[in-house]
C-alpha positions as CSV (number, residue, x, y, z in Angstrom):
1,M,142.1,-67.7,-41.4
2,M,139.6,-68.3,-44.2
3,Q,140.2,-68.9,-47.6
4,W,137.3,-68.3,-50.8
5,E,137.6,-69.4,-54.3
6,S,137.2,-66.0,-55.6
7,W,136.6,-62.3,-54.5
8,S,132.4,-62.8,-55.5
9,A,132.6,-65.4,-52.9
10,F,134.1,-63.3,-50.2
11,W,132.0,-60.4,-51.0
12,D,128.9,-63.1,-50.4
13,M,130.0,-64.4,-47.1
14,G,128.6,-67.7,-47.8
15,G,125.1,-66.1,-48.2
16,A,125.3,-63.9,-45.3
17,A,126.7,-61.2,-46.6
18,F,123.5,-59.2,-45.9
19,F,124.1,-59.6,-42.3
20,V,127.5,-59.3,-42.4
21,W,128.4,-56.4,-44.4
22,G,125.1,-54.5,-42.7
23,S,126.7,-55.0,-39.2
24,Y,129.9,-53.4,-40.4
25,L,127.7,-50.4,-41.9
26,V,125.9,-49.8,-39.4
27,T,129.0,-50.0,-36.8
28,A,130.4,-47.6,-39.1
29,L,127.7,-45.0,-39.0
30,L,127.4,-45.3,-35.2
31,M,131.0,-44.6,-34.6
32,A,130.8,-41.5,-37.1
33,V,127.6,-40.5,-35.6
34,E,129.2,-40.5,-31.9
35,L,132.4,-38.8,-33.1
36,V,130.1,-35.7,-34.5
37,L,128.1,-35.9,-30.9
38,V,131.6,-35.9,-29.1
39,L,132.8,-32.7,-31.5
40,R,129.8,-30.9,-31.1
41,R,129.5,-31.5,-27.3
42,R,132.8,-30.2,-26.9
43,K,132.8,-27.3,-29.0
44,D,129.3,-26.2,-26.8
45,T,131.3,-26.7,-23.6
46,V,134.2,-24.8,-24.7
47,R,132.0,-22.0,-25.8
48,R,130.3,-22.1,-22.4
49,L,133.3,-21.6,-20.5
50,I,134.4,-18.5,-22.4
51,R,131.2,-17.3,-22.0
52,L,131.3,-18.0,-17.9
53,R,134.6,-16.7,-17.6
54,R,133.9,-13.5,-19.4
55,A,130.8,-13.0,-17.1
56,A,132.5,-13.5,-13.7
57,P,133.1,-10.2,-12.3
58,P,136.5,-8.5,-12.8
59,G,139.3,-9.6,-10.0
60,K,137.8,-12.8,-9.4
61,G,141.1,-15.1,-10.0
62,G,139.1,-18.1,-11.6
63,P,141.2,-21.2,-13.5
64,V,142.6,-20.4,-16.6
65,I,140.9,-21.3,-19.4
66,E,142.2,-21.5,-23.2
67,E,140.1,-19.9,-25.9
68,S,140.8,-22.2,-28.6
69,V,137.7,-23.4,-30.2
70,Q,138.4,-25.5,-33.2
């Protein structure tokens, strides 16, 4: 475990703060973008499945799809 003499030394990271904290920032942003894209894709897929189910001719006993779109 590393120890620094002060909080400012911790945040400075021995002169590599730009690269260290920049890497954390980029990673956090990419994870947030991925989460948004996955949720949007899920919502679109559920809507598409509901549309397909409604468009199916009556009496065709296909798989049951729950209509829960968040």
